[in-house]
Backbone as ProteinMPNN parsed JSONL, in Angstrom:
{"seq_chain_A": "MTKPSSPILFYGFALSGHAHRVELMLNVMQLPYTSIPVDLRKGEQKTPEFLKMHPFGQVPVIDDRGTIVWDSGAILVYLASKYGDGALLPTDPVGRAEVQRWLSIAAGPLANGPMTARVSQVFNRPCNMEQVHAIANSLLAVMDGHLRDREYLVGQRLTIADIAMYTYTAHAPEGGIDLAPYPNLVRWLGRIEGVPGFVPMPRSKSGLWAD", "coords_chain_A": {"N_chain_A": [[143.653, 125.826, 145.763], [146.768, 127.113, 145.074], [148.957, 129.845, 146.031], [151.207, 132.39, 144.846], [154.322, 133.135, 146.505], [155.185, 135.703, 146.491], [154.196, 138.824, 144.963], [153.219, 138.53, 141.537], [154.826, 139.954, 138.762], [153.323, 141.917, 136.404], [153.362, 142.859, 133.164], [151.837, 145.091, 131.085], [149.431, 146.706, 128.875], [146.938, 149.114, 128.895], [144.962, 149.174, 126.872], [145.287, 146.86, 125.471], [143.981, 143.912, 124.329], [145.088, 141.383, 124.552], [146.738, 141.672, 126.804], [144.735, 142.213, 128.631], [143.492, 139.752, 128.925], [145.271, 138.376, 130.583], [145.274, 140.015, 132.844], [142.603, 139.686, 133.617], [142.617, 136.942, 134.189], [144.44, 136.828, 136.36], [142.991, 138.238, 138.276], [140.572, 136.786, 138.504], [141.586, 134.403, 139.492], [142.477, 135.363, 141.844], [145.13, 136.035, 142.394], [148.053, 137.447, 143.795], [149.48, 140.378, 142.425], [151.645, 142.73, 140.781], [151.059, 145.443, 138.821], [152.637, 146.597, 135.934], [152.745, 149.156, 133.866], [153.219, 149.302, 130.34], [153.988, 151.478, 127.923], [152.893, 151.3, 124.851], [152.584, 153.099, 122.807], [154.661, 154.846, 123.087], [156.722, 153.229, 122.535], [157.876, 151.66, 124.512], [157.963, 148.936, 124.725], [159.943, 148.126, 123.087], [162.385, 148.626, 124.131], [165.784, 147.901, 125.144], [165.825, 146.67, 127.671], [163.243, 145.626, 127.986], [163.099, 143.91, 125.793], [164.78, 141.907, 126.579], [163.183, 140.367, 128.13], [160.996, 139.739, 126.474], [161.55, 138.775, 123.365], [160.249, 139.552, 121.02], [159.152, 141.929, 121.612], [156.526, 142.594, 122.797], [153.412, 142.9, 124.61], [151.34, 140.798, 126.643], [153.596, 140.244, 129.464], [154.741, 138.197, 132.103], [156.452, 138.068, 135.228], [157.289, 135.737, 137.334], [158.629, 135.481, 140.124], [161.18, 135.405, 138.908], [160.742, 133.606, 136.871], [160.073, 134.018, 133.621], [157.376, 134.577, 131.539], [155.859, 134.842, 128.418], [153.42, 135.756, 125.895], [150.006, 135.627, 125.664], [148.282, 133.359, 125.678], [150.044, 131.321, 126.497], [150.68, 132.281, 129.028], [148.197, 132.105, 130.342], [147.873, 129.311, 130.416], [150.117, 128.636, 131.934], [149.595, 129.92, 134.453], [147.183, 128.681, 135.211], [148.026, 126.039, 135.353], [150.053, 126.083, 137.279], [149.005, 127.391, 139.553], [146.341, 126.787, 139.734], [143.384, 124.75, 140.428], [142.588, 122.814, 138.742], [140.164, 123.504, 137.698], [140.039, 125.675, 135.879], [141.613, 124.77, 133.831], [141.091, 121.915, 132.384], [141.995, 118.544, 133.284], [141.494, 116.151, 132.065], [141.831, 114.329, 128.965], [139.975, 114.979, 126.861], [138.705, 117.363, 127.717], [140.98, 119.003, 127.971], [141.835, 119.059, 125.314], [139.667, 120.374, 124.119], [139.852, 122.899, 125.272], [142.35, 123.677, 124.22], [141.665, 123.85, 121.55], [140.064, 126.17, 121.492], [141.937, 128.051, 122.282], [143.535, 128.038, 120.035], [141.701, 129.045, 118.203], [141.421, 131.577, 119.26], [143.876, 132.637, 118.584], [143.653, 132.596, 115.88], [140.955, 132.903, 113.983], [139.688, 134.763, 115.785], [141.674, 136.668, 116.229], [142.148, 137.468, 113.597], [139.734, 138.486, 112.858], [137.558, 139.961, 114.834], [139.558, 141.185, 116.513], [141.367, 142.405, 114.694], [139.654, 144.18, 113.372], [138.976, 145.865, 115.503], [141.518, 146.905, 116.242], [142.095, 148.325, 113.926], [140.193, 150.396, 114.035], [140.528, 151.578, 116.603], [143.257, 152.165, 116.768], [143.786, 153.295, 114.39], [144.675, 151.843, 112.066], [145.129, 150.62, 108.833], [143.018, 148.229, 107.148], [141.457, 145.509, 105.371], [138.389, 146.007, 105.745], [135.907, 144.907, 105.061], [136.507, 142.222, 104.53], [137.573, 141.474, 106.993], [135.381, 141.846, 108.709], [133.729, 139.885, 107.678], [135.096, 137.548, 108.411], [134.912, 137.855, 111.183], [132.104, 137.831, 111.692], [131.442, 135.298, 110.794], [132.841, 133.725, 112.654], [131.572, 134.581, 115.069], [128.989, 133.683, 114.638], [129.359, 130.912, 114.675], [130.247, 130.606, 117.331], [127.956, 131.489, 118.667], [126.095, 129.505, 117.986], [127.384, 127.319, 119.148], [127.173, 127.961, 121.829], [124.54, 127.626, 122.374], [123.448, 125.524, 123.879], [124.997, 125.399, 126.13], [126.724, 126.803, 128.963], [129.292, 127.793, 129.022], [132.309, 127.867, 127.006], [133.663, 125.446, 127.109], [132.162, 122.793, 128.259], [130.275, 123.231, 131.273], [131.402, 125.134, 132.876], [133.588, 127.861, 133.772], [136.573, 128.243, 131.932], [140.022, 128.591, 130.869], [139.64, 128.887, 128.213], [137.364, 130.483, 127.865], [138.312, 132.849, 129.002], [140.378, 133.485, 127.244], [138.941, 134.01, 124.92], [137.178, 136.026, 125.556], [137.75, 138.967, 125.679], [138.321, 140.275, 123.114], [136.031, 139.528, 121.832], [133.979, 140.706, 123.364], [134.639, 143.369, 122.919], [134.233, 143.712, 120.262], [132.34, 145.538, 119.103], [133.827, 147.922, 119.054], [135.198, 147.688, 116.758], [133.273, 148.03, 114.923], [131.472, 145.946, 114.782], [128.437, 144.4, 115.238], [126.951, 142.896, 118.014], [124.402, 142.151, 118.581], [122.947, 140.306, 116.904], [123.623, 137.86, 117.974], [122.495, 136.27, 120.357], [122.989, 134.163, 122.222], [125.709, 134.281, 122.545], [125.954, 136.851, 123.614], [124.732, 136.467, 126.082], [126.574, 134.713, 127.174], [128.819, 136.407, 127.404], [127.81, 138.056, 129.426], [127.695, 136.227, 131.538], [130.404, 135.758, 132.044], [131.155, 138.304, 132.824], [129.922, 138.401, 135.232], [131.399, 136.806, 136.878], [133.137, 136.264, 139.93], [135.7, 138.548, 140.687], [135.952, 139.577, 138.177], [137.254, 141.937, 135.872], [136.897, 144.781, 133.826], [138.022, 145.728, 130.496], [139.095, 148.958, 129.54], [136.799, 150.932, 127.638], [136.968, 152.094, 124.275], [136.149, 154.998, 122.438], [135.086, 154.263, 119.699], [134.156, 152.842, 116.488], [131.093, 151.158, 116.852], [130.78, 152.184, 119.32], [131.302, 154.819, 119.264], [129.754, 157.056, 119.812]], "CA_chain_A": [[144.389, 126.698, 144.839], [147.95, 127.677, 145.695], [149.226, 131.252, 145.739], [152.639, 132.695, 144.832], [154.816, 133.675, 147.771], [155.351, 137.146, 146.298], [153.369, 139.251, 143.827], [153.653, 138.343, 140.155], [154.977, 141.202, 138.024], [152.513, 141.835, 135.197], [153.646, 143.938, 132.226], [150.724, 145.167, 130.152], [149.005, 147.99, 128.307], [145.524, 149.165, 129.253], [144.08, 148.953, 125.724], [145.652, 145.609, 124.812], [143.124, 142.788, 124.676], [145.938, 140.27, 124.985], [147.116, 141.931, 128.192], [143.552, 142.117, 129.479], [143.274, 138.338, 129.236], [146.098, 138.02, 131.738], [144.743, 140.768, 133.988], [141.373, 139.011, 134.018], [143.008, 135.671, 134.792], [145.04, 137.086, 137.675], [141.95, 138.661, 139.21], [139.65, 135.672, 138.737], [142.288, 133.448, 140.347], [142.826, 136.075, 143.074], [146.574, 135.926, 142.592], [148.673, 138.758, 144.033], [150.34, 140.807, 141.331], [151.965, 144.145, 140.644], [150.878, 145.84, 137.428], [153.669, 147.501, 135.433], [152.296, 149.607, 132.544], [154.181, 149.444, 129.246], [153.351, 152.389, 126.97], [153.204, 150.861, 123.494], [152.626, 154.258, 121.914], [155.986, 155.443, 123.232], [157.721, 152.231, 122.148], [158.57, 151.104, 125.674], [158.085, 147.492, 124.546], [161.088, 147.871, 122.216], [163.623, 148.994, 124.812], [166.645, 146.731, 125.38], [165.456, 145.997, 128.919], [162.026, 144.839, 127.778], [163.391, 142.863, 124.827], [165.418, 140.794, 127.293], [162.097, 139.516, 128.622], [160.189, 139.298, 125.343], [162.373, 139.132, 122.209], [159.439, 140.153, 119.964], [158.739, 143.258, 122.052], [155.076, 142.671, 122.879], [152.781, 142.587, 125.886], [151.766, 140.833, 128.036], [154.685, 139.44, 130.013], [154.749, 138.109, 133.564], [157.672, 137.639, 135.909], [156.875, 135.036, 138.547], [159.84, 135.203, 140.916], [162.291, 135.091, 138.021], [160.266, 132.84, 135.725], [159.487, 134.941, 132.653], [156.467, 133.93, 130.586], [155.19, 135.776, 127.515], [152.328, 135.245, 125.064], [148.857, 135.566, 126.568], [147.822, 131.983, 125.82], [151.015, 130.599, 127.315], [150.559, 132.758, 130.407], [146.985, 131.514, 130.92], [148.171, 127.905, 130.696], [151.077, 128.603, 133.053], [148.949, 130.274, 135.719], [146.212, 127.639, 135.564], [148.753, 124.808, 135.677], [150.858, 126.219, 138.503], [148.277, 127.884, 140.719], [144.939, 126.396, 139.683], [142.958, 123.488, 141.041], [142.047, 121.975, 137.684], [138.88, 124.004, 137.216], [140.216, 126.546, 134.721], [142.286, 124.004, 132.783], [140.759, 120.508, 132.65], [143.104, 117.589, 133.223], [141.147, 115.013, 131.219], [142.275, 114.572, 127.591], [138.958, 115.629, 126.035], [138.585, 118.745, 128.172], [142.21, 119.733, 127.627], [141.832, 119.27, 123.863], [138.666, 121.393, 123.805], [140.432, 124.188, 125.64], [143.386, 124.006, 123.239], [140.996, 124.246, 120.316], [139.651, 127.573, 121.59], [143.149, 128.88, 122.289], [143.93, 128.163, 118.634], [140.738, 129.953, 117.582], [141.757, 132.924, 119.732], [145.05, 133.098, 117.84], [143.338, 132.573, 114.457], [139.799, 133.718, 113.564], [139.421, 135.896, 116.672], [142.693, 137.687, 115.954], [142.019, 137.949, 112.225], [138.426, 139.104, 112.702], [137.233, 141.031, 115.786], [140.716, 141.936, 116.989], [141.887, 143.244, 113.619], [138.697, 145.272, 113.164], [139.117, 146.792, 116.631], [142.81, 147.582, 116.127], [141.981, 149.282, 112.82], [139.408, 151.548, 114.453], [141.062, 152.212, 117.817], [144.63, 152.636, 116.567], [143.843, 153.89, 113.055], [145.52, 151.037, 111.195], [144.315, 150.184, 107.686], [142.782, 146.815, 106.903], [140.318, 145.238, 104.492], [137.348, 145.887, 106.755], [134.858, 143.987, 104.606], [137.005, 140.867, 104.735], [137.724, 141.262, 108.431], [134.033, 141.694, 109.262], [133.222, 138.576, 107.256], [135.737, 136.573, 109.301], [134.363, 138.053, 112.522], [130.717, 137.396, 111.779], [131.449, 133.842, 110.665], [133.25, 133.216, 113.966], [130.554, 134.858, 116.082], [127.857, 132.794, 114.369], [129.742, 129.591, 115.185], [130.238, 130.679, 118.789], [126.574, 131.604, 119.121], [125.512, 128.178, 117.894], [128.056, 126.461, 120.128], [126.72, 128.341, 123.168], [123.082, 127.481, 122.462], [123.069, 124.566, 124.917], [126.027, 125.337, 127.182], [126.965, 128.101, 129.577], [130.646, 128.235, 128.721], [132.818, 127.285, 125.773], [134.019, 124.049, 127.37], [131.325, 122.279, 129.339], [129.384, 124.139, 131.99], [132.15, 125.949, 133.842], [134.584, 128.769, 133.222], [137.934, 127.759, 131.732], [140.853, 129.599, 130.212], [139.096, 129.105, 126.866], [136.486, 131.653, 127.954], [139.126, 134.026, 129.275], [141.106, 133.804, 126.024], [138.026, 134.465, 123.874], [136.264, 137.065, 126.029], [137.991, 140.409, 125.521], [138.129, 140.775, 121.751], [134.627, 139.329, 121.482], [133.212, 141.75, 124.04], [134.983, 144.678, 122.36], [134.022, 143.719, 118.813], [131.694, 146.773, 118.652], [134.822, 148.966, 118.778], [135.589, 147.496, 115.375], [132.104, 148.184, 114.074], [130.779, 144.663, 114.679], [127.254, 144.368, 116.09], [126.78, 141.618, 118.7], [122.976, 141.895, 118.808], [122.43, 139.108, 116.237], [124.171, 136.652, 118.592], [121.997, 136.341, 121.741], [123.638, 133.192, 123.104], [127.036, 134.831, 122.802], [125.781, 137.994, 124.521], [124.488, 135.916, 127.429], [127.871, 134.181, 127.626], [129.608, 137.55, 127.868], [127.263, 138.468, 130.713], [128.089, 135.271, 132.576], [131.801, 136.017, 132.389], [131.204, 139.582, 133.543], [129.399, 138.165, 136.575], [132.307, 135.946, 137.632], [133.888, 136.997, 140.962], [137.028, 138.974, 140.275], [135.966, 140.136, 136.823], [137.658, 143.335, 135.656], [136.702, 145.117, 132.417], [139.022, 146.516, 129.794], [138.504, 150.259, 129.207], [136.194, 151.086, 126.318], [137.393, 153.189, 123.423], [135.022, 155.587, 121.69], [135.31, 154.0, 118.285], [133.214, 151.896, 115.933], [129.72, 151.32, 117.314], [130.809, 152.882, 120.613], [131.87, 156.153, 119.005], [128.896, 158.114, 120.378]], "C_chain_A": [[145.557, 127.329, 145.578], [148.128, 129.127, 145.283], [150.739, 131.471, 145.697], [153.064, 133.35, 146.14], [155.067, 135.173, 147.703], [154.568, 137.544, 145.058], [154.025, 138.971, 142.47], [153.77, 139.721, 139.502], [154.274, 141.039, 136.675], [152.753, 143.07, 134.336], [152.55, 143.96, 131.163], [150.474, 146.573, 129.666], [147.489, 148.022, 128.4], [144.586, 148.83, 128.095], [144.441, 147.704, 124.926], [144.719, 144.49, 125.274], [143.912, 141.58, 125.123], [146.361, 140.446, 126.445], [145.911, 141.796, 129.115], [143.229, 140.676, 129.83], [144.026, 137.945, 130.502], [145.619, 138.748, 132.983], [143.475, 140.103, 134.517], [141.686, 137.701, 134.727], [143.558, 135.872, 136.204], [143.975, 137.451, 138.705], [140.952, 137.553, 139.502], [140.285, 134.634, 139.662], [142.685, 134.05, 141.69], [144.305, 135.91, 143.415], [147.158, 137.311, 142.839], [149.598, 139.137, 142.881], [150.565, 142.31, 141.414], [151.899, 144.491, 139.165], [151.938, 146.871, 137.034], [153.267, 147.931, 134.026], [153.462, 149.733, 131.568], [153.495, 150.282, 128.17], [153.769, 152.012, 125.551], [153.338, 152.04, 122.544], [153.976, 154.965, 121.966], [157.1, 154.451, 122.89], [158.463, 151.608, 123.307], [158.757, 149.59, 125.568], [159.284, 147.124, 123.675], [162.414, 148.278, 122.856], [164.472, 147.742, 125.042], [166.245, 145.949, 126.634], [164.232, 145.113, 128.714], [162.285, 143.681, 126.822], [164.144, 141.691, 125.448], [164.36, 139.832, 127.833], [161.3, 138.92, 127.473], [160.903, 139.712, 124.061], [161.591, 139.735, 121.046], [158.901, 141.521, 120.364], [157.242, 143.452, 122.074], [154.634, 142.482, 124.327], [151.661, 141.589, 125.616], [152.993, 139.967, 128.304], [154.446, 139.343, 131.511], [156.113, 137.638, 134.039], [157.236, 137.051, 137.245], [158.113, 134.576, 139.293], [160.986, 134.719, 140.034], [161.924, 134.212, 136.842], [159.517, 133.786, 134.798], [158.611, 134.147, 131.681], [155.83, 135.017, 129.736], [154.294, 135.007, 126.561], [151.136, 134.974, 125.975], [148.344, 134.141, 126.764], [148.736, 131.165, 126.698], [150.913, 131.005, 128.783], [149.317, 132.161, 131.075], [147.228, 130.06, 131.294], [149.102, 127.783, 131.898], [150.387, 128.861, 134.38], [147.965, 129.196, 136.161], [146.911, 126.366, 135.997], [149.466, 124.915, 137.018], [150.022, 126.543, 139.728], [146.805, 127.465, 140.748], [144.671, 125.062, 140.355], [142.343, 122.544, 140.013], [140.747, 122.482, 137.099], [139.045, 124.807, 135.926], [140.911, 125.857, 133.549], [142.06, 122.528, 133.06], [141.977, 119.604, 132.5], [142.781, 116.375, 132.367], [141.489, 115.327, 129.77], [141.256, 115.309, 126.731], [138.814, 117.096, 126.412], [139.792, 119.579, 127.809], [142.264, 120.037, 126.128], [140.828, 120.349, 123.459], [139.163, 122.786, 124.153], [141.475, 124.611, 124.603], [142.781, 124.452, 121.925], [140.608, 125.718, 120.35], [140.841, 128.508, 121.696], [143.66, 129.081, 120.861], [142.996, 129.11, 117.893], [141.03, 131.394, 117.997], [142.931, 133.506, 118.963], [144.798, 133.159, 116.339], [142.17, 133.467, 114.103], [139.501, 134.907, 114.472], [140.402, 137.031, 116.4], [142.516, 138.296, 114.565], [140.689, 138.65, 111.953], [138.196, 140.232, 113.689], [138.433, 141.843, 116.251], [141.234, 142.896, 115.92], [140.968, 144.423, 113.341], [138.836, 146.319, 114.258], [140.418, 147.587, 116.532], [142.759, 148.64, 115.026], [141.269, 150.555, 113.249], [140.058, 152.302, 115.611], [142.427, 152.852, 117.567], [144.868, 153.157, 115.149], [144.835, 153.161, 112.146], [144.674, 150.492, 110.051], [144.156, 148.67, 107.626], [141.64, 146.692, 105.905], [139.122, 144.958, 105.389], [136.235, 144.931, 106.336], [135.272, 142.534, 104.846], [137.088, 140.531, 106.224], [136.366, 141.061, 109.096], [133.43, 140.346, 108.874], [133.803, 137.467, 108.127], [135.108, 136.641, 110.687], [132.95, 137.495, 112.631], [130.581, 135.885, 111.597], [131.819, 133.191, 111.996], [132.152, 133.392, 114.998], [129.324, 133.976, 115.881], [128.141, 131.383, 114.879], [129.702, 129.575, 116.708], [128.815, 130.726, 119.325], [125.871, 130.249, 119.058], [126.085, 127.229, 118.922], [127.521, 126.709, 121.537], [125.214, 128.184, 123.347], [122.678, 126.587, 123.641], [124.146, 124.391, 125.979], [126.292, 126.735, 127.71], [128.328, 128.67, 129.226], [131.168, 127.483, 127.506], [133.196, 125.818, 125.918], [133.193, 123.574, 128.552], [130.488, 123.362, 129.973], [130.111, 124.951, 133.054], [133.19, 126.796, 133.126], [135.927, 128.07, 133.081], [138.748, 128.874, 131.069], [140.428, 129.807, 128.759], [138.207, 130.345, 126.854], [137.292, 132.924, 128.158], [139.88, 134.455, 128.018], [140.205, 134.43, 124.967], [137.232, 135.699, 124.271], [136.557, 138.461, 125.471], [137.716, 140.916, 124.114], [136.712, 140.521, 121.242], [133.78, 140.439, 122.083], [133.439, 143.117, 123.42], [134.886, 144.709, 120.84], [133.293, 144.969, 118.328], [132.673, 147.919, 118.393], [135.327, 148.869, 117.337], [134.418, 147.566, 114.415], [131.275, 146.923, 113.906], [129.654, 144.605, 115.697], [127.095, 142.975, 116.696], [125.314, 141.241, 118.884], [122.449, 140.651, 118.099], [122.841, 137.791, 116.902], [123.766, 136.576, 120.066], [122.653, 135.35, 122.688], [125.029, 133.67, 123.495], [126.95, 135.996, 123.783], [125.527, 137.503, 125.94], [125.764, 135.332, 128.021], [128.772, 135.302, 128.13], [129.136, 138.016, 129.237], [127.646, 137.53, 131.836], [129.531, 135.51, 133.005], [131.914, 137.303, 133.207], [130.631, 139.469, 134.952], [130.278, 137.281, 137.428], [133.025, 136.771, 138.703], [135.303, 137.306, 140.503], [137.077, 139.577, 138.893], [136.399, 141.594, 136.828], [137.495, 143.644, 134.17], [137.946, 145.753, 131.818], [138.381, 147.851, 129.437], [137.944, 150.28, 127.792], [136.831, 152.26, 125.576], [136.19, 153.709, 122.649], [135.293, 155.462, 120.192], [134.289, 152.977, 117.802], [131.793, 152.177, 116.383], [129.644, 152.021, 118.655], [131.332, 154.305, 120.447], [131.048, 157.254, 119.664], [128.844, 158.033, 121.885]], "O_chain_A": [[145.365, 128.003, 146.591], [147.528, 129.586, 144.31], [151.478, 130.813, 146.429], [152.274, 134.03, 146.796], [155.153, 135.839, 148.735], [154.302, 136.708, 144.194], [155.229, 139.155, 142.295], [152.891, 140.563, 139.68], [154.594, 140.135, 135.904], [152.398, 144.185, 134.719], [152.355, 142.987, 130.435], [151.203, 147.507, 129.999], [146.825, 147.056, 128.023], [143.52, 148.256, 128.318], [143.944, 147.517, 123.816], [144.671, 144.161, 126.459], [143.457, 140.826, 125.984], [146.346, 139.493, 127.223], [146.039, 141.323, 130.245], [142.74, 140.404, 130.927], [143.486, 137.269, 131.378], [145.565, 138.159, 134.063], [143.297, 139.973, 135.728], [141.083, 137.388, 135.754], [143.174, 135.159, 137.131], [144.045, 137.029, 139.86], [140.528, 137.399, 140.647], [139.608, 134.055, 140.512], [143.171, 133.343, 142.572], [144.675, 135.679, 144.566], [146.787, 138.261, 142.15], [150.397, 138.323, 142.419], [149.793, 143.048, 142.024], [152.606, 143.897, 138.351], [152.114, 147.885, 137.709], [153.426, 147.158, 133.081], [154.542, 150.204, 131.921], [152.518, 149.833, 127.57], [154.861, 152.361, 125.103], [154.112, 151.989, 121.589], [154.385, 155.606, 120.998], [158.281, 154.794, 122.948], [159.561, 151.081, 123.127], [159.614, 149.024, 126.247], [159.61, 145.945, 123.536], [163.45, 148.274, 122.192], [163.932, 146.639, 125.127], [166.318, 144.72, 126.657], [164.185, 143.986, 129.206], [161.752, 142.589, 127.014], [164.141, 140.593, 124.891], [164.611, 138.635, 127.975], [160.965, 137.735, 127.492], [160.869, 140.888, 123.699], [162.185, 140.364, 120.17], [158.268, 142.2, 119.556], [156.729, 144.374, 121.441], [155.385, 141.971, 125.159], [151.106, 141.536, 124.519], [153.371, 139.104, 127.512], [153.995, 140.308, 132.127], [156.824, 136.912, 133.343], [156.862, 137.777, 138.166], [158.585, 133.451, 139.127], [161.674, 133.753, 140.364], [162.71, 134.08, 135.904], [158.452, 134.295, 135.148], [159.059, 133.17, 131.081], [155.318, 136.003, 130.267], [154.389, 133.787, 126.431], [151.231, 134.202, 126.929], [148.008, 133.752, 127.882], [148.275, 130.402, 127.547], [151.045, 130.166, 129.674], [149.371, 131.758, 132.237], [146.83, 129.623, 132.374], [148.903, 126.936, 132.768], [150.571, 128.104, 135.333], [147.914, 128.838, 137.338], [146.445, 125.681, 136.908], [149.487, 123.963, 137.798], [150.288, 126.037, 140.818], [146.101, 127.771, 141.71], [145.581, 124.353, 140.784], [141.658, 121.588, 140.374], [140.269, 121.943, 136.1], [138.271, 124.633, 134.985], [140.808, 126.309, 132.409], [142.762, 121.942, 133.884], [142.87, 119.867, 131.694], [143.688, 115.639, 131.978], [141.443, 116.492, 129.376], [141.633, 116.181, 125.948], [138.801, 117.97, 125.545], [139.657, 120.728, 127.388], [142.679, 121.121, 125.718], [141.1, 121.148, 122.563], [138.923, 123.741, 123.415], [141.487, 125.76, 124.16], [143.321, 125.334, 121.257], [140.793, 126.437, 119.368], [140.765, 129.651, 121.243], [144.155, 130.155, 120.516], [143.44, 129.891, 117.051], [140.903, 132.317, 117.193], [142.987, 134.71, 118.716], [145.615, 133.701, 115.596], [142.353, 134.672, 113.933], [139.099, 135.962, 113.982], [140.02, 138.2, 116.345], [142.712, 139.497, 114.38], [140.537, 139.328, 110.936], [138.597, 141.364, 113.42], [138.34, 143.065, 116.371], [141.507, 144.062, 116.206], [141.436, 145.537, 113.102], [138.817, 147.519, 113.982], [140.419, 148.804, 116.717], [143.317, 149.727, 115.18], [141.677, 151.658, 112.884], [140.126, 153.531, 115.593], [142.723, 153.931, 118.078], [146.003, 153.427, 114.757], [145.712, 153.776, 111.539], [143.596, 149.949, 110.294], [145.058, 147.926, 108.009], [140.94, 147.666, 105.63], [138.867, 143.81, 105.752], [135.682, 144.221, 107.176], [134.473, 141.721, 105.311], [136.716, 139.437, 106.649], [136.222, 140.193, 109.956], [132.703, 139.738, 109.659], [133.086, 136.553, 108.535], [134.808, 135.612, 111.292], [132.642, 136.763, 113.571], [129.696, 135.266, 112.188], [131.188, 132.221, 112.415], [131.832, 132.454, 115.728], [128.688, 133.569, 116.853], [127.262, 130.738, 115.45], [129.18, 128.635, 117.307], [128.502, 130.076, 120.322], [125.135, 129.888, 119.976], [125.36, 126.422, 119.504], [127.426, 125.783, 122.342], [124.673, 128.578, 124.38], [121.687, 126.859, 124.318], [124.205, 123.36, 126.648], [126.11, 127.726, 127.002], [128.498, 129.887, 129.142], [130.519, 126.551, 127.031], [133.068, 125.038, 124.974], [133.482, 123.908, 129.701], [130.043, 124.295, 129.305], [129.5, 125.403, 134.022], [133.612, 126.481, 132.014], [136.373, 127.384, 134.001], [138.23, 129.946, 130.756], [140.813, 130.799, 128.139], [138.289, 131.163, 125.937], [136.995, 133.957, 127.558], [140.011, 135.649, 127.751], [140.649, 135.285, 124.2], [136.662, 136.361, 123.403], [135.684, 139.069, 124.851], [136.966, 141.875, 123.933], [136.242, 141.207, 120.334], [132.959, 141.044, 121.393], [132.527, 143.943, 123.397], [135.399, 145.628, 120.202], [133.589, 145.439, 117.23], [132.377, 148.804, 117.59], [135.82, 149.847, 116.773], [134.54, 147.211, 113.243], [130.46, 146.836, 112.988], [129.895, 144.747, 116.896], [127.103, 141.981, 115.97], [125.015, 140.122, 119.302], [121.569, 139.984, 118.643], [122.448, 136.719, 116.441], [124.603, 136.795, 120.942], [122.856, 135.673, 123.859], [125.467, 133.487, 124.631], [127.782, 136.113, 124.683], [126.055, 138.07, 126.897], [126.006, 135.441, 129.223], [129.417, 135.161, 129.169], [129.947, 138.334, 130.107], [127.895, 137.968, 132.959], [129.842, 135.469, 134.195], [132.682, 137.372, 134.167], [130.84, 140.358, 135.777], [129.952, 137.023, 138.586], [133.482, 137.876, 138.411], [136.011, 136.436, 139.995], [138.131, 140.046, 138.464], [135.972, 142.382, 137.671], [137.914, 142.846, 133.331], [138.812, 146.252, 132.536], [137.21, 147.871, 129.059], [138.534, 149.721, 126.867], [137.182, 153.278, 126.173], [135.315, 152.938, 122.255], [135.674, 156.423, 119.524], [133.632, 152.321, 118.61], [131.333, 153.317, 116.306], [128.56, 152.413, 119.089], [131.763, 154.92, 121.423], [131.6, 158.289, 120.037], [128.172, 158.842, 122.524]]}, "name": "protein", "num_of_chains": 1, "seq": "MTKPSSPILFYGFALSGHAHRVELMLNVMQLPYTSIPVDLRKGEQKTPEFLKMHPFGQVPVIDDRGTIVWDSGAILVYLASKYGDGALLPTDPVGRAEVQRWLSIAAGPLANGPMTARVSQVFNRPCNMEQVHAIANSLLAVMDGHLRDREYLVGQRLTIADIAMYTYTAHAPEGGIDLAPYPNLVRWLGRIEGVPGFVPMPRSKSGLWAD"}
């Protein structure tokens, strides 16, 4: 596994699950980086300077010696491709396709279910919670069945699919979603949390974690 010659600049926000994916990736890969907080509540992501890096004004963003990459999924692919040894991003067509499938799920049902429920509770944004919970529980049931006979989402080793899916799944209780009915999924979360270099995202006292 190669390493960058100078620290990667990582622009993120502590309570952003998308940013946490990148933070987790950087730490699992043991890549040197400098964390640069972007306060979304103060609108720092909409400043002219930040918009030069990310025209949609969102986190995360990385600056790898002048190479700017934004979008959490794109960043995971970039880091695994440039600095990985093939473990986190399979090179065979089937493995690569399976990883891409979960990246699409992360941008679809995961975002429309657990993430939306969490954002509604943590940041007080309205949503159709009944509909969102239905999407979330349907997804979690599929994941639980998928993980019945495997340790990770793609095969038996950690890939960027797991990193992309971890944060909003683990923090689903912040959106009022109970993970107890999904024992295989809970064990999967524990395996990721036991990976060397794992770093958690701060918990918010909302949803099922309000007390």
